[in-house]
C-alpha positions in Angstrom: 4.5 -11.6 18.7 5.7 -14.7 20.5 5.2 -14.3 24.2 8.0 -14.8 26.7 8.8 -17.8 28.9 6.4 -19.2 31.4 3.4 -17.4 29.9 0.0 -18.9 29.7 -2.2 -19.9 26.8 -5.7 -18.3 26.7 -8.6 -18.5 24.4 -8.1 -16.6 21.1 -11.4 -17.6 19.4 -14.1 -20.3 19.0 -15.1 -21.2 15.4 -18.4 -22.6 14.5 -18.9 -24.2 11.1 -18.7 -28.0 11.3 -21.9 -29.9 12.1 -20.1 -32.8 13.9 -16.8 -33.8 15.5 -13.7 -32.1 14.2 -11.4 -35.1 13.6 -8.3 -33.5 11.9 -6.4 -30.2 11.7 -3.3 -29.1 9.9 -1.7 -25.7 9.5 -2.1 -24.3 6.0 0.6 -22.9 3.7 -1.9 -20.7 2.0 -3.4 -18.3 3.1 -0.5 -17.6 5.5 -1.4 -18.2 9.1 -4.4 -20.3 8.2 -5.3 -23.9 8.7 -7.5 -26.7 7.4 -10.0 -28.7 9.4 -11.9 -32.0 8.6 -15.0 -33.5 10.3 -17.4 -36.3 10.6 -19.8 -34.0 8.8 -17.9 -35.2 5.6 -16.4 -31.8 4.8 -13.0 -30.1 4.9 -12.8 -26.4 5.6 -10.0 -23.9 4.9 -9.7 -21.0 7.5 -7.9 -17.8 7.0 -6.9 -15.3 9.8 -9.3 -12.4 10.0 -7.3 -9.2 9.6 -9.6 -7.1 11.6 -10.2 -9.0 14.8 -8.7 -12.0 16.5 -10.7 -14.6 14.7 -10.6 -16.7 11.5 -12.9 -16.7 8.5 -14.0 -19.8 6.6 -12.5 -19.4 3.0 -14.3 -22.4 1.6 -15.8 -25.7 2.3 -14.6 -28.8 0.4 -16.7 -31.9 -0.2 -15.7 -35.2 -1.9 -16.1 -38.0 0.7 -19.2 -40.1 1.1 -18.5 -40.7 4.8 -16.7 -39.1 7.8 -13.4 -37.3 7.0 -10.8 -38.4 9.5 -7.5 -36.8 8.6 -5.8 -34.0 6.6 -2.4 -32.9 5.4 -0.9 -30.3 3.1 1.1 -31.3 0.1 3.9 -28.7 -0.4 3.9 -26.4 -3.4 5.1 -27.6 -6.8 5.6 -25.8 -10.1 2.1 -27.1 -11.1 0.4 -26.1 -7.9 2.4 -23.1 -6.4 0.0 -22.9 -3.4 0.3 -26.6 -2.6 -2.6 -29.1 -2.3 -4.8 -30.4 0.5 -5.2 -34.1 1.0 -8.0 -35.6 3.1 -8.6 -39.2 4.2 -12.0 -40.7 5.1 -14.1 -43.6 6.3 -15.1 -44.2 2.7 -11.6 -45.7 2.2 -10.6 -42.9 -0.2 -8.1 -40.0 -0.2 -9.3 -36.7 -1.8 -6.9 -34.2 -3.2 -8.0 -30.6 -3.4 -6.5 -27.3 -4.6 -6.9 -24.4 -2.2 -9.5 -22.6 -4.2 -11.9 -25.3 -5.4 -14.5 -27.1 -3.3 -14.5 -30.2 -5.4 -11.6 -32.7 -5.4 -8.9 -32.4 -8.1 -8.6 -36.2 -8.0 -9.4 -39.2 -5.7 -6.9 -41.9 -4.6 -8.4 -45.3 -4.3 -6.7 -48.4 -3.0 -7.2 -48.8 0.7 -9.7 -51.3 1.9 -10.8 -49.5 5.0 -10.8 -46.1 6.7 -7.9 -43.9 5.9 -7.1 -42.3 9.3 -3.7 -40.6 8.8 -1.8 -38.8 6.1 1.7 -37.2 5.9 3.4 -35.5 2.9 7.1 -35.6 2.0 9.3 -33.9 -0.6 8.8 -34.4 -4.3 5.1 -34.8 -4.1 5.0 -38.1 -2.1 2.1 -38.8 0.2 2.0 -41.5 2.9 -1.4 -42.8 4.1 -2.3 -45.1 7.0 -5.4 -47.2 7.2 -7.5 -49.5 9.3 -6.7 -52.2 6.6 -3.3 -52.6 8.5 -1.3 -51.1 5.6 0.3 -47.8 4.7 0.6 -46.7 1.1 3.1 -44.4 -0.6 1.5 -42.3 -3.3 3.1 -40.1 -6.0 0.7 -37.7 -7.6 -2.3 -39.9 -8.4 -0.6 -43.3 -8.3 0.1 -45.8 -5.5 3.8 -46.6 -5.6 4.2 -49.1 -2.8 2.3 -50.7 0.1 4.0 -51.1 3.5 2.9 -54.3 5.1 3.9 -55.7 8.5 1.5 -54.3 11.1 -1.1 -56.8 12.4 -3.8 -54.2 13.2 -5.1 -50.8 12.1 -2.5 -48.1 11.4 -3.6 -44.9 13.2 -0.6 -42.6 12.6 2.0 -42.1 9.8 4.8 -39.6 9.3 7.4 -39.1 6.6 10.8 -38.2 8.3 13.0 -35.4 7.1 15.7 -37.9 5.9 14.8 -39.2 2.5 13.3 -42.6 2.2 12.4 -42.9 5.9 8.8 -43.3 7.1 7.1 -44.1 10.4 3.8 -45.9 11.1 2.1 -46.3 14.4 -0.5 -49.0 14.9 -3.2 -50.6 17.1 -0.8 -53.5 17.4 1.0 -51.2 19.9 4.1 -50.9 17.8 5.7 -48.2 15.7 7.7 -49.2 12.6 10.4 -47.4 10.7 10.5 -48.0 7.0 13.3 -47.4 4.6 12.6 -47.5 0.8 9.5 -49.5 1.5 11.0 -52.1 3.9 10.6 -52.3 7.6 14.0 -51.5 9.2 13.0 -51.4 12.9 10.0 -52.0 15.2 9.6 -49.8 18.3 7.9 -51.5 21.2 6.9 -50.0 24.6 3.4 -48.6 24.3 0.9 -50.7 26.1 -2.1 -49.9 23.8 -3.0 -48.5 20.4 -0.4 -45.9 19.1 -2.6 -42.9 18.0 -0.2 -40.1 17.0 3.3 -39.3 15.9 5.3 -36.1 15.7 8.8 -35.4 14.4 11.3 -33.5 16.6 14.4 -33.8 14.4 16.1 -36.1 11.9 17.0 -38.3 14.8 14.1 -38.1 17.2 10.3 -38.4 17.3 7.4 -38.5 19.7 4.4 -40.9 19.9 1.2 -40.8 21.9 -1.2 -43.7 22.6 -4.3 -45.0 24.2 -2.1 -46.0 27.2 -2.3 -42.2 28.2 1.5 -41.8 27.7 3.7 -39.9 25.4 7.1 -41.4 24.4 10.2 -39.7 23.0 12.2 -42.0 20.7 15.5 -42.1 18.9 15.4 -43.3 15.3 18.0 -45.9 16.4 15.3 -47.6 18.5 15.9 -46.3 22.0 13.0 -44.8 24.1 14.5 -41.7 25.7 11.6 -40.6 27.9 8.0 -41.3 28.8 5.7 -38.4 29.7 2.6 -39.0 31.9 -0.2 -36.4 32.5 -3.3 -37.4 30.6 -5.8 -39.7 32.4 -7.3 -41.3 29.2 -6.5 -42.0 25.5 -4.2 -39.4 23.9 -5.4 -38.8 20.3 -3.0 -36.3 18.9 0.4 -34.7 19.4 1.9 -31.6 17.7 5.3 -29.9 18.1 5.9 -26.2 18.5 8.1 -24.6 15.7 11.8 -24.4 16.4 11.8 -26.2 19.7 11.1 -29.5 21.5 8.0 -28.4 23.3 4.7 -30.0 22.2 0.9 -30.2 22.8 -1.3 -33.2 23.2 -5.1 -33.7 23.2 -7.2 -36.6 24.4 -10.3 -38.3 25.7 -9.9 -36.7 29.1 -11.5 -33.4 27.8 -8.1 -31.7 27.8 -5.4 -30.0 25.8 -2.0 -30.2 27.5 1.0 -28.0 26.8 4.4 -29.6 27.5 7.5 -27.5 28.1 11.0 -28.8 29.0 9.5 -32.3 29.4 6.8 -31.2 32.0 3.1 -30.6 31.6 3.2 -26.8 32.0 -0.5 -26.1 31.4 -3.8 -28.1 31.1 -6.8 -26.5 29.3 -10.1 -28.3 29.8 -12.7 -28.1 27.1 -16.5 -28.5 27.3 -16.3 -31.7 25.1 -15.5 -35.3 26.0 -13.2 -36.0 23.1 -10.5 -33.5 22.0 -9.6 -35.3 18.8 -6.9 -33.2 17.2 -4.6 -30.2 17.4 -2.1 -28.4 15.3 0.4 -25.5 16.1 0.4 -22.5 13.8 3.6 -20.7 12.7 3.0 -18.0 15.3 2.9 -20.6 18.1 -0.9 -20.5 18.5 -2.7 -23.8 19.1 -5.8 -25.0 17.2 -7.9 -27.8 18.7 -10.9 -29.7 17.3 -13.3 -31.7 19.5 -16.4 -33.8 19.6 -18.7 -30.8 20.0 -17.9 -29.7 16.4 -16.2 -26.5 17.6 -12.7 -25.4 16.7 -10.9 -23.4 19.4 -7.7 -21.5 19.1 -5.5 -20.7 22.1 -2.7 -18.1 22.2 0.1 -16.8 24.5 0.0 -13.4 22.8 -1.9 -10.8 24.7 -2.9 -8.8 21.6 -4.5 -12.0 20.1 -6.3 -13.1 23.3 -10.1 -13.0 23.1 -12.1 -10.3 24.8 -13.1 -10.6 28.5 -16.7 -11.4 27.4 -15.6 -14.2 25.1 -13.4 -15.7 27.8 -16.3 -15.5 30.2 -18.6 -17.1 27.7 -16.1 -20.0 27.3 -15.8 -20.4 31.1 -19.6 -20.5 31.4 -19.8 -23.1 28.7 -17.2 -25.2 30.5 -18.9 -24.7 33.9 -22.2 -26.1 32.4 -20.5 -29.2 30.9 -21.6 -32.4 32.5 -18.8 -34.8 33.3 -19.5 -38.5 33.3 -17.6 -40.1 36.3 -17.4 -43.4 34.5 -14.7 -42.1 32.2 -12.3 -42.0 35.1 -11.0 -38.6 34.0 -11.3 -37.3 37.6 -10.3 -40.4 39.4 -12.6 -42.5 41.6 -15.4 -40.3 42.9 -17.4 -41.0 46.0 -19.9 -38.1 46.3 -20.5 -38.7 50.1 -16.9 -38.0 51.0 -16.6 -34.7 49.1 -15.9 -31.3 50.9 -18.1 -28.3 50.4 -17.5 -25.0 48.6 -15.1 -23.8 51.4 -12.6 -26.2 49.9 -12.0 -23.7 47.1 -10.6 -21.1 49.5 -7.3 -23.1 49.6 -5.1 -22.3 46.5 -4.1 -25.2 44.2 -0.5 -26.5 44.1 0.0 -26.8 40.3 -1.6 -25.7 37.0 -4.4 -28.0 35.8 -5.0 -29.6 39.3 -8.6 -30.6 39.6 -10.7 -30.4 42.8 -14.3 -31.8 43.3 -16.7 -30.2 45.7 -20.3 -30.9 46.7 -22.7 -28.0 46.8 -26.5 -28.5 47.5 -26.2 -32.2 46.7 -24.5 -31.4 43.3 -20.9 -32.4 42.5 -18.9 -29.8 40.7 -15.4 -30.0 39.2 -12.9 -27.1 39.4 -9.4 -26.6 37.9 -6.6 -24.4 39.3 -5.2 -21.7 37.0 -1.7 -20.6 38.2 -1.6 -17.6 35.9 -5.0 -16.3 37.3 -4.6 -17.6 40.8 -8.1 -18.9 40.9 -10.3 -22.1 40.6 -12.2 -22.2 37.3 -15.3 -24.4 37.2 -14.9 -27.1 34.5 -18.3 -28.8 34.8 -20.9 -30.7 36.8 -20.3 -34.3 37.6 -23.4 -36.3 36.7 -24.3 -40.0 37.0 -23.8 -41.9 33.8 -26.8 -42.0 31.5 -27.2 -45.8 31.0 -26.0 -47.6 27.9 -26.1 -44.8 25.4 -22.8 -43.6 24.3 -23.0 -40.1 23.1 -19.3 -40.1 22.6 -18.8 -40.3 18.9 -17.4 -43.6 18.0 -14.7 -44.0 20.5 -15.0 -47.5 21.6 -12.2 -49.5 20.3 -12.5 -53.1 19.2 -9.5 -54.9 17.4 -7.9 -51.4 17.1 -10.9 -49.8 15.2 -13.5 -47.3 16.4 -17.1 -48.2 16.8 -20.1 -46.4 18.3 -20.8 -49.4 20.5 -19.1 -52.5 21.6 -21.5 -54.8 23.4 -20.6 -57.8 25.5 -22.9 -60.8 24.7 -23.2 -63.8 27.0 -24.8 -66.6 25.1 -25.1 -68.9 28.1 -24.4 -68.6 31.8 -21.1 -70.5 32.0 -19.8 -70.1 28.4 -17.4 -67.3 27.3 -18.7 -63.8 26.5 -18.3 -62.4 23.0 -17.7 -58.8 21.9 -20.1 -57.4 19.3 -19.0 -54.1 17.7 -21.7 -52.0 16.2 -22.0 -48.7 14.4 -25.2 -46.6 14.2 -24.9 -46.7 10.5 -24.9 -50.5 10.4 -27.9 -52.8 9.7 -28.7 -54.5 13.1 -29.8 -57.7 11.3 -26.7 -57.9 9.2 -24.5 -57.2 12.2 -26.2 -59.9 14.2 -25.8 -62.4 11.4 -22.1 -61.6 10.9 -21.5 -61.8 14.7 -23.1 -65.3 14.9 -21.1 -66.5 11.9 -17.8 -65.1 13.1 -18.2 -66.7 16.5 -19.7 -70.0 15.2 -22.9 -69.5 17.2 -26.3 -71.0 16.7 -28.2 -69.0 14.0 -31.3 -69.4 16.1 -30.1 -66.4 18.2 -30.5 -64.1 15.2 -33.7 -62.4 16.3 -32.6 -62.1 19.9 -29.2 -60.5 19.0 -30.8 -58.1 16.5 -33.4 -57.1 19.0 -30.7 -56.6 21.7 -28.9 -54.2 19.4 -32.0 -52.3 18.5 -33.1 -52.0 22.2 -29.7 -50.8 23.3 -29.2 -48.2 20.5 -32.7 -46.7 20.6 -33.0 -43.3 19.0 -29.4 -43.3 17.8 -29.4 -42.7 14.1 -27.1 -41.0 11.7 -27.1 -40.2 8.1 -27.2 -43.6 6.4 -23.8 -44.5 4.9 -22.3 -47.6 3.6 -19.5 -48.5 5.9 -18.0 -51.9 5.5 -15.7 -52.9 8.3 -13.7 -55.6 6.8 -11.5 -58.0 8.8 -8.4 -56.0 9.8 -6.0 -58.8 8.8 -5.1 -59.1 5.2 -4.0 -62.4 3.6 -0.5 -63.1 2.6 0.9 -63.4 -0.9 1.1 -59.7 -1.6 4.3 -57.8 -2.3 6.0 -57.2 1.0 9.1 -55.0 0.4 11.9 -56.3 2.6 11.6 -58.5 5.6 15.2 -59.6 5.5 15.9 -63.1 6.8 19.2 -62.3 8.4 20.6 -65.7 7.6 24.0 -66.0 6.1 25.8 -68.9 4.5 29.4 -69.4 3.9 30.4 -68.1 0.4 30.7 -71.1 -1.8 32.9 -70.8 -4.9 31.1 -70.8 -8.2 31.3 -74.5 -9.1 32.2 -73.9 -12.8 33.6 -70.6 -13.7 37.1 -70.3 -12.6 38.6 -66.8 -12.5 37.7 -66.1 -16.2 35.1 -63.4 -16.6 32.0 -64.3 -18.4 31.0 -62.0 -21.2 27.3 -61.2 -21.0 27.1 -59.9 -24.6 24.1 -61.0 -26.5 21.8 -64.1 -26.4 24.1 -66.0 -28.6 27.8 -66.6 -27.9 28.7 -63.6 -29.9 32.3 -62.5 -30.0 32.7 -59.4 -27.8 33.3 -56.2 -29.6 37.0 -55.2 -29.9 38.3 -52.2 -28.0 36.1 -52.5 -24.9 33.3 -50.5 -26.3 30.6 -52.5 -24.6 30.6 -51.5 -20.9 29.5 -55.0 -19.9 32.4 -56.9 -21.2 35.5 -57.1 -19.2 37.6 -56.9 -22.3 40.2 -54.2 -22.2 39.7 -51.1 -20.0 37.2 -48.6 -21.3 39.2 -45.5 -22.2 37.3 -42.3 -21.8 38.6 -39.7 -24.2 39.0 -36.1 -23.1 36.0 -35.4 -25.4 32.5 -35.3 -23.8 31.7 -38.8 -22.6 28.5 -39.9 -24.1 26.0 -42.0 -22.2 26.4 -45.5 -23.6 25.1 -47.1 -20.4 21.4 -46.5 -20.3 18.6 -46.8 -21.0 19.6 -50.3 -21.7 17.4 -51.9 -24.4 18.2 -55.6 -24.2 18.5 -58.2 -21.5 21.9 -59.1 -20.1 22.5 -62.9 -20.0 25.0 -65.4 -18.6 26.4 -67.2 -21.6 29.8 -68.5 -20.5 29.9 -72.3 -20.6 32.2 -75.3 -20.4 30.0 -78.2 -21.6 32.7 -80.8 -21.0 33.2 -79.8 -17.4 29.4 -79.6 -16.7 28.8 -83.1 -18.2 31.8 -84.5 -16.3 30.4 -83.3 -13.0 26.9 -84.5 -13.9 28.3 -88.1 -14.6 30.3 -88.1 -11.4 27.3 -87.1 -9.2 25.0 -89.5 -11.1 27.4 -92.3 -10.1 26.7 -91.5 -6.4 23.0 -90.7 -6.8 20.3 -92.8 -5.1 18.7 -95.4 -7.4 15.5 -93.5 -8.0 17.4 -90.5 -9.3 20.0 -92.2 -11.4 20.1 -91.3 -15.1 20.9 -94.0 -17.7 23.7 -93.8 -20.2 21.1 -92.9 -22.8 19.9 -90.1 -20.6 23.4 -88.7 -20.3 23.8 -88.8 -24.1 20.5 -87.0 -24.5 21.6 -84.2 -22.1 24.9 -83.9 -24.0 23.0 -83.4 -27.2 20.8 -80.8 -25.5 23.9 -78.9 -24.4 25.4 -78.9 -27.8 22.1 -77.8 -29.4 21.7 -74.9 -27.0 25.4 -73.8 -26.9 25.5 -73.4 -30.7 27.9 -76.2 -31.4 25.3 -78.0 -33.4 22.4 -76.8 -35.6 19.9 -79.2 -34.1 16.7 -78.1 -32.3 16.2 -79.3 -28.8 13.6 -82.2 -28.7 10.8 -82.9 -26.2 12.6 -86.0 -25.1 15.7 -83.9 -24.2 13.6 -81.4 -22.2 11.8 -84.2 -20.3 15.2 -85.7 -19.4 16.4 -82.3 -18.2 13.3 -81.8 -16.1 14.0 -85.1 -14.3 17.6 -84.0 -13.7 16.7 -80.5 -12.3 14.4 -82.3 -9.8 17.4 -84.0 -8.2 18.1 -83.5 -4.5 19.5 -80.1 -3.8 23.0 -81.2 -2.9 23.7 -82.7 -6.3 21.4 -80.7 -8.6 23.7 -77.9 -9.6 25.1 -79.3 -12.9 21.6 -80.0 -14.1 20.6 -76.4 -13.1 23.5 -75.1 -15.1 22.3 -77.0 -18.2 18.9 -75.4 -17.6 20.6 -72.0 -17.3 22.3 -72.4 -20.7 19.4 -74.1 -22.5 16.7 -71.6 -21.5 18.4 -69.1 -23.8 17.3 -71.2 -26.8 13.9 -70.1 -28.1 12.4 -73.6 -28.2 13.4 -74.3 -24.6 12.3 -70.9 -23.5 8.9 -71.4 -25.1 8.6 -74.8 -23.5 9.4 -73.9 -19.9 7.8 -70.4 -19.9 4.6 -71.2 -21.8 1.2 -71.2 -20.2 1.2 -74.9 -19.6 4.6 -75.5 -17.9 5.4 -72.2 -16.3 3.9 -72.8 -12.8 6.2 -75.7 -12.0 9.2 -74.0 -13.6 8.8 -70.9 -11.5 8.1 -72.9 -8.3 11.3 -74.9 -9.0 13.5 -71.8 -9.4 12.0 -70.0 -6.5 12.7 -73.0 -4.3 16.4 -72.7 -5.1 16.4 -69.0 -4.1 16.0 -69.8 -0.4 18.9 -68.1 1.4 19.3 -71.1 3.7 19.9 -73.4 0.7 23.2 -74.1 -1.2 24.8 -70.9 -2.7 25.6 -72.7 -5.9 21.9 -73.3 -6.5 21.0 -69.8 -5.5 23.5 -68.5 -8.1 22.4 -70.7 -10.9 18.7 -70.1 -10.3 19.3 -66.4 -10.4 21.3 -66.8 -13.6 18.6 -69.0 -15.2 16.0 -66.3 -14.3 18.2 -63.7 -16.0 18.5 -65.8 -19.1 14.7 -66.3 -19.3 14.5 -62.7 -20.5 16.0 -63.5 -24.0 12.7 -64.6 -25.5 9.2 -63.1 -25.6 7.6 -66.1 -23.6 10.2 -65.7 -20.9 9.8 -62.0 -20.6 6.0 -62.4 -20.4 6.4 -64.9 -17.6 9.0 -62.9 -15.7 6.8 -59.8 -15.8 3.7 -61.8 -14.7 5.5 -63.3 -11.7 7.5 -60.2 -10.9 6.2 -59.8 -7.4 7.0 -63.3 -6.3 10.4 -63.5 -8.1 11.7 -60.1 -6.8 10.5 -60.7 -3.3 12.2 -64.1 -3.2 15.3 -63.0 -5.1 16.1 -60.1 -2.8 16.5 -62.6 0.1 19.7 -63.9 -1.6 21.5 -60.6 -0.8 22.2 -61.8 2.7 24.9 -64.4 1.7 27.6 -61.8 0.8 28.7 -63.8 -2.2 29.9 -61.5 -5.0 28.7 -63.8 -7.8 25.2 -64.0 -6.3 25.2 -60.2 -5.9 26.2 -59.8 -9.6 23.4 -62.2 -10.7 20.9 -60.4 -8.4 21.9 -57.0 -9.9 21.6 -58.4 -13.4 18.1 -59.8 -12.7 17.1 -56.3 -11.4 18.6 -54.8 -14.6 16.6 -57.1 -16.8 13.5 -56.1 -15.0 14.4 -52.4 -15.5 14.8 -53.1 -19.3 11.3 -54.5 -19.5 9.8 -51.9 -17.2 11.3 -49.1 -19.3 9.3 -50.3 -22.3 5.9 -50.6 -20.4 4.9 -47.9 -18.0 4.1 -50.0 -14.9 4.3 -47.7 -11.9 4.1 -50.4 -9.1 6.7 -52.4 -11.0 9.1 -49.5 -11.2 8.5 -48.7 -7.5 9.3 -52.3 -6.5 12.4 -52.3 -8.7 13.6 -49.0 -7.2 13.0 -50.4 -3.7 15.1 -53.6 -4.6 17.9 -51.4 -6.1 18.0 -49.3 -2.9 18.0 -52.4 -0.7 20.7 -54.3 -2.6 22.9 -51.2 -2.9 23.2 -51.2 0.9 24.8 -54.6 1.1 26.7 -55.0 -2.2 30.5 -54.4 -2.2 31.4 -55.7 -5.7 31.8 -53.0 -8.2 30.4 -55.0 -11.1 27.2 -55.6 -9.2 27.1 -51.9 -8.3 27.6 -51.0 -12.0 24.7 -53.2 -13.0 22.5 -51.7 -10.3 23.4 -48.2 -11.6 22.5 -49.1 -15.2 19.2 -50.6 -13.9 18.5 -47.4 -12.0 19.3 -45.2 -15.0 17.2 -47.3 -17.3 14.2 -47.2 -14.8 14.2 -43.4 -14.4 15.0 -42.4 -18.0 12.2 -40.5 -19.6 9.9 -40.9 -16.6 9.6 -37.9 -14.2 7.4 -39.9 -11.8 10.2 -42.5 -11.4 12.8 -39.7 -10.9 10.6 -38.2 -8.1 10.1 -41.6 -6.5 13.9 -42.3 -6.6 14.6 -39.0 -4.9 11.9 -39.5 -2.2 13.6 -42.9 -1.4 16.9 -41.1 -1.0 18.6 -43.1 -3.8 20.6 -40.1 -4.9 22.4 -39.9 -1.5 23.0 -43.7 -1.6 24.9 -43.6 -4.9 26.9 -40.4 -4.6 30.0 -42.2 -3.3 30.3 -44.1 -6.6 30.8 -40.9 -8.6 34.5 -40.9 -7.4 35.4 -44.6 -8.0 38.6 -44.6 -10.1 38.5 -48.2 -11.4 36.6 -49.4 -13.4 35.9 -46.0 -14.9 32.4 -47.2 -16.1 31.1 -47.1 -12.5 32.0 -43.5 -12.0 30.7 -42.5 -15.5 27.4 -44.3 -15.2 26.9 -43.0 -11.7 27.4 -39.4 -12.9 24.8 -39.9 -15.7 22.3 -41.2 -13.1 23.0 -38.3 -10.7 22.4 -35.8 -13.6 18.9 -37.2 -13.9 18.3 -36.9 -10.2 
């Protein structure tokens, strides 16, 4: 039974099993009332409540990591795995997925480049992981769906929020980031050191804890509502009680603290320096794991409290602990000024208050217990034992943990350098890398290696391969989002007047009569009372921009050529050549475009950006012709071609150029060469194209939606998971800013095409919250195609 208000947590049991530090804990779903622990001993263990006494039994021990296991979470039950799954992350850079009844992993997720130190699971089978490689990754079943990039140092904590598509990451760069559909929406600043833990209070609020010894309560909107102080050292983990806002924290000051109504209501000291992790069970009991390898459970319930003998044994163990004054957990200590044992006759003023006394030359530490009205001995204070750090890998350097971080002075007056070292590392290799990194004379190699060996004598662990790579990754990877916030004045489309273009097929085909094709604006599409059939998706062919007025385009080109600088001017012959190219590609002549014509076009599209748009429009029309498509998209030419078009997608540039570059990219999809190039360069193109959403120009939005649709058509044919994830993220992002219903319609068709016949994509779309984003379009009255298409998509979701 849950105990009443103001009651105290007491020991329920101590569990032995792990051989080294317990680094992660999570409450289990099966068996009920149980939990899972992970440790530096490379194992995960599943514990079930022991029906007969107040303890727990180890159900089984899971192994799959080749190095320390640092974190664990439960993946909720699914039809396939009705008891849920267990995910563990380790220093071997991997994530192992276990079923609850098998000691070997079901599968292993590889992709991170450094320690995986945090995991969180969401609905529909999604898993979020955080790593020292500065990234977080979103996984669905056994595939990585997207990588969240933006932090500049190790990610120590991750959490999936209850509202779909929202995720949190906390990092050694001292910030917390909120991600929506794979893009960073907001950065929370306030902590003064590494953020180590996150806990969710509600859809609108969360807590964070950090190495700055504070806990902060935040609103999703960005505001810090409260800061809680109590710990005297790093806080490693935070966990919330069920159905209320109270929480527990553990840290490097040997303590577990229970917070009620925003105050630290109880402090429980443990006989271990680092209290790494905690979790709260459904019945409100608290499980903690520490550097002594022992798991301890505390309870408010009297019937679950340990026997008097067990509590006495725990107190004896605590009394015998030796406390190192250098950690600062007890404040500055001057042994000469301390009172004697008589000081313990005065009662304490608050729970957890510590008092030091000197007895026969020995310094002892005591803590006041309000509930028992007595001082409990929590250890002997001893002088620090020289350079050895028996604390298991707690020194932080550049946001990552090491067994040692030495300070090396190369010469008297020069700067000092930090040298991180793990017991598992090779001293010579470490010394060599250190000298290289700091550009120091290689002559010091023997000296530095010897220094390391002298200062880590007798410290060895199981040999493991542990590469600590540089925590900063290079650029050029797919970064979902990073909106540029710039906006330009909507410029009118330079050519098309009001007339709608008809993106029928690649040629200038006559649109079908009767408005059957949902993409044509010809005649309203009448839905009969009969069952509407899904004519919208999956779409099989690319949608192109074919509408053209060659006379107008050439007229504009000649006019601008007249005012162009000498080095850009085209001759009369050049203009005739471009006229021929236009007629060859707009089907008014049967000729094939020539190399000479394409070279002239290439010169024209390299005009200055304020006059280039008619040339870009010729490119947009001609790239639909197989010869031109092959020429620009082939292996030889494609690099310059893509660089040119991406340059025009800059949101700060002219909107006419953005529009025509997007349309040209859409038209590349008509031929095999173009499709191949578009797919190869998908990352770059999508990342750059999404930036054009900021201008609020409806024609640009339609072109951007069409580009996304053409990618969806290609991705429907090949099962490229990362591609689909990127495309879904773009659809979700663009949906938020687009007003124009034609653009919305095309995004809906793209969405439907992407998720047709692919359960993974359906799950991912749900986890990104796309279904709630599009619901409002199910009731649009005109044009009817928006409503109908939206309903078909919602049926799949």
